N, C-alpha and C positions, 0 to 999 in steps of 0.2 A: 610567612614566608612558605612557600612549596616545598616540600622535601618528599622525593621519591625513593620508598624503600624496595621498591621492585618496578624495574622497567619490562615494556613488551620487548620482545626481541623477533627474529624471523620474519620480518615484512621486505627483506631484501628482495627476495626471488618473486615478489606479487606482480609487478610490472611485465616480467616474463611472461609469467603464467597466465596472466590477463589479455597477453597477445595470443598466446597459443589459443586460447578459449576464442576469442574474437574470430579468429581463422577458421576454427572448426565450425563455429555457429553460422557464419557467414555461406561455408560452404553448404551446410544443411539446408538454410533456408533457398537457396539458390536451387537445389535439388527439389525442394517440394515446390517451388513455385513453377519449375519446369516441367516436372512430370507427376504432379498431382499424388492421387492415392497410391500409385506404383512405388513412388519414394518413401511415403509414409508407411507402406507396408514394408518395405525393404529395412527402413531404418528401424521399425519397432522390432522387426526379428533380429536384427543384427545388434541392438543395444538391450532389449528384453526378452528377446526369445519369443516374441509374442506376434502372431499373424492369425487373427480369428478371421472367419468371414464377412464379418461386421466389426470395426470398433465402437459402434454405437449400440448401446446396450437395449435391447426390446424390454418390453413392458413383464414378460413372463421372466425373463434373465433378472429384472430388476426386483421381482417378487420374491425370486430363488433367494437372492443375495439377503434379503429382509429376512426370509426365513432362518438363515445361518447368523443371525447375530442373537445374543440371548437378548430375554425381555428387558434384565436389568439394565444393560447397555443400551437399548432403546430409551427407554425412559430417561438415562441420563443424558443421551444426545436431544432428545425432545426439550428436556430442563435448559440444557445449554442454549439452545436455538432460541427458545422462549425469552432469556435474558438478552440476547443480542438482538432479537426482534424488539422488544420493548423500548431499548435504548434507540435503536435506529428509527423507531417512529418517532420517539419525541426529536430526535434531530430533525426527521422530516417534517413535523409539524413546527419547527422554530424557522424553516425555509420559507418566507412568503412570496407570493408573486405581489408586484407592486404595479401601481398606475397613480401618477399623480400631475395634476395640472399646473406648470411651471411657470406660465405665462397665460393671459387670457386667450383661451382657443388653442393653447399648444399642450398636449397630452405625451408624457414620455411614461414607459412602464416596462418591467421585464416579467417573463416568465421562467419558471424552473422546469425544464423540458427533460424527461429522462433519455438516456442514450437507447438507441432500440435493441441491439443485440450485444451483448457482452459474453467474454470467454472467461471462465473461472479456473485457473490451474491449481490444482490440489496437489502436493508432493505426496509421493507414497513409496521411497525408495528403502533408506535404512529405518526410517521412522514414518509410518502412515499415519500423515496428517488428519486425522478426522476433524478437527477443528476448524481447519482451513476452509472447510464447506461450509461452516456456518458462516464465518467471516464475510465470506465473497458471496455467496448465492444467496442466503437470508438476506445481506444487505442490498443485493441488487433488487430482488424482488418488493423489498420495502419501498425502494425509490421509484419502482414503476417500471422498471426494466421488462420489455415484451418477451424477450427470447434470451434465455439465459443456459449456456452451454458449459457444462463441468465437466473436467479432464482430470484423471490419475494414472499414473502408470500401472501395470499389472503388479500383483503380489503374489509371490509364490506360485507363478502359472495360471493366474486368472484375476477377476475382478476382485479389490479386498472388499467384502461384504459390508464391515462397518464405514468405509467411504462411500461405497455405494448408496446405502441406507442414511446416511447424513446428507448427500446430496439430493436423493429423492425428497426426503421429509423436508430440505430447505426449500425445494420449490423448483429444482431444476428442469428445463424444459428438454434438454439432451444430455444423455452421460455419456462421455466416451471413455474406454480403457484404452489409454494412449498417454505415453509419458513423453518427458524431454523437451528437447526443441522441437521433434516431428509434430508433437501435441500443440504448441505454441502456434508452430508455423501453420498448421492445419486449420487450426482456429482461426489467425487472422487473415491469411490468404486464401483459404478456401481450397477445396477439392472437388473431384465429381461428386462426392457423395457428403461433404461437409460445407454446408453455406459457411461464408466470411462472416466473421463479427466485426463491429465497430469498435470495441474497446478488450484489453486484456488486463487481467488482476490477479493478484495471487503469489504467494512466494515460491521459490524455487531453489536450485542448485545454481552453481555460477555460469553454468550454460542457459537455463531457463531466464535468468536474470540478463544476459547477453543478448538473448535472442529478444526480450522484451525490449531492450535499449535499440536495438538495430531495426526492430518493426515500429517504433514509436515515430509518430508523423504518418505513417500509413495505417496505423491505428492509434488511439489513444492508450495509454496506460496507467494504472495506478500510482508508481513510483519507482524509483530505481533501487534495486534491494541489494543489500551484500548479507556477508554472515551476520548473523543474530549478535546483539550486543546487549550487555548488562553494566550497569552503573549502580553500585552499591554507596549510599551516603550515611555515614553513620557517626554516633558520639557514643559517650560513655553510658548512655542511657540503654543499650542493647549490648547483647554478649557476643562473643566471637563464633559460637556455634551458628546462630542464625545468619550472620553476615558469610559465613564461609557457606553455609547450605545455600543461600540465594545467590552467590558468586558461582557455585558448581552446577547448580540447577539450570543454569542457562549456558554454562562453557559444554554441556554434554552436548548441546545442537550439533557442535562441528570443531573441527582442530584449529579452525582460526577464527573462533569466536571470542573476541575481547571481552572481558571480564574484571572490572576495574573496582577497588575499594577506595572511598574517597572519606577522610576522617579527619576530627580534629585531636583525636587521641592515639598517639604512638603505641600506648600499651594496647589498646584494643587492635591496632594494626598488625602488631607482633603477635598477637594471640589467636588472631585471624590466619595469618600465615600459618603457624603451627596447626590451627586445626584444619586447614585445607588438606594440609600434610594427611593427618589423621583419617579425614573423611575418605580421600582418595586410595587407601588402603583397604576399605570395604565397599566403594560405591561400585556397582556392576558397570556403570558406563565410565569407569576412570580412564581407561585408556582414551578415550576421547576427549573427556572433561580434564584429565590432565596434560595431554597435548596443549589443548587450549590455554591453560593456567600459565603451564610452563613457558610457551611462545608468546601469548599475549595478554597475559594477566599483567595487571599493574596495581600498586599500593601507594597512595598519594596521602601524605599527612599536611593537614592545613594548619594556619592558626585560629580560623574564625569560621564562623559560619557565611559570613560576607565573602571570605577568599574561598570556600568552597563552593558557593553559588558562581564566581567567577571560573574557576577550574571546570564546574559542570557544564557552564555555557560554552567553554572552548571545545571539551570534550563534544557535546552535542550527542548524547548517547541514544540508542534507540528507547531502551528500558531504562529508567530510573527510579530506584527502589529508596526511599527516604526514610529512613529510622533515627530520629532525633527527637530531642525533647519538645522543637516547636518543627513540626513538618511542614504546618501550613506557613511558614516563613518562605519554604523553598517554591511551594505552589504561586507564592504571591510575588517571588523575585526571580525566579528562573524564567529563561525565554526560549531555550535550545532543546528539545529534548521531544522523542517520540509520544511516551505516554510516562506519566508519574504514577507511581504507586506507594501512599502516603500511610506512614505508619506501620510497626511491626505485625498488625494484624491481617494485613493483607502482603500480596507477592505478586512476581511476575507471571507465574504459573496461573494465578487465580485468572489475571487478564488473557493469557494466551489460550486458556480452556474454556471459561465459564462463565466469568463475571458480567460481560454483556458489551464492555468496549472492544474496538476492534484490534488484533494482533498484528495485523498488517501494517507494519510501520517503518519510517524512514532510518537508514543506516548510512553509514561513511560521512557524517556530518551534514547527510540532507535536512535534518532536523533543524540548520538553519534559517531553512525556506520554505518548508513544507511540513504539514502533519501527516497523518496516516491515512488508510482507507477508512472512509466513512460514507454514509448515504449521500451526502453531497458530491463526492467524486463522480456518482452515476447522473447527476445532472448536469446539463446546459443552462447556465442563467442567461436567456437571450433576450434581447432589449427590442423595443418597437418604439414608434413615435406616430401620432396623429396630429393633424393641423387642422381645425374644425372652421375656421372662420377664415374670411377674405383677408380681413384685417392683419391676422396674425400671419398669414402667410408673405402679405407683401413687407410687414415690418422685419419678419426674421431674413426675409429673401433680400432686402436692402444692405443688411450688415453681413449677410453671407456672400454676397457679391464682392464686396469691398475687400473683405477676407481672402477671398480665392484669385482675385486681382493682386494682393499683397505676393501672393505666392507664384503667381504666373499661369494659373489654371484657368485660361480663358473659359473653355467649355464647361466647367465647373460654374463658371460665373453667369453663363446664360442660363444654366439652368436655374438658377436663382433668379436672374433677370425675366425669364418669362412668365413666373409667375410674379413678379412685381407689375409687369405689364398687364398682366390678366386679372389680377386682384387687385391691384392697388391705383391702376388707372395712371400710371406713370410709363411714359415711353422711354425707359433705359434700355440701352443695350452696352457694347464694349465700350464705347467712348466714354458713357456716364459712368460706367462700373465702379471706377476709383475715386469718384468725386466724393 
């Protein structure tokens, strides 16, 4: 039986806050669509105190930014990008174009075609998310995207050197120092100086996420994103310190980030709660992590691994850290998660920053119906068909004609009938279509 030792609170005001965000974003998108560069400049100056001659970095400005990044940091960025690129390349290789003869003379197939232009948003407000450049730009380029625009907000009055370096090394074709809704709007809608893209990807705050939601349909997006979520599944094979560390390590993302412990050991649960309190007294990001834990933290005790799987699938968390005697049991049985981190030797931070899997993942239970960002998100699987013989065209045409008349589509039926007449030698028309 499921037992809650700690419940999440503080969700009551979410609907009201969401409504305010929606209204603000709608207004900004309308301004950018109507006023173009002028609106982008005014909004950037208002929100970020940033109004350069051009929001697009020149080659000289990119080189200057690279020169401000320590050699060791550049090495680490290259290492992380190599891991992301290697895994994305393996994923791309698994996606095959196909062509098959389903009937004599009937050829069907599909091709995996890259999106032509993608806008990658890289958050850079409270935490400059250097790793997000790897996840979006590298993966898009491996997929074969021709034009990748990368945007990040200014940091302390100018481009963030490490973010610019990551974008450049990842292969971005254009780099914008522009943040928030105005950046997403400029990339999606286009302005006098920024050509529009076909797809938007990358994480962001509530306003960026809402902008992507409102723009979806006019452009593609990777997924609808909310606050970072983490679920730790543990048993007595691990201790409270590692559980508490993994919970708070993700809670520091923001004050509304859910952090949940799911365990079969009530002793571990209570010890972890005590360890969280101890760590919050010394963690430099305790103000944010503590608010997230107090308001959105949960501790749930289950009777068995089977019950933990049921609860985990109900929660459908973005990140799921599994530290049990048999972590592969959860790999084999869980169905709703953004990414799994199996065993105590790995953790969510590895996935966030360096190991090679993508960190842009579904939140708010979206893991029930989608996975995260990956090379396949940048590909359109487009079908085609060829009919090579007269006999095949006439044979398919006869069945097609009857099915069209069954639905009342006479014009559709005549598309089939004309093939039957020309290639099958049968003088069929509307009257014969349903025979």
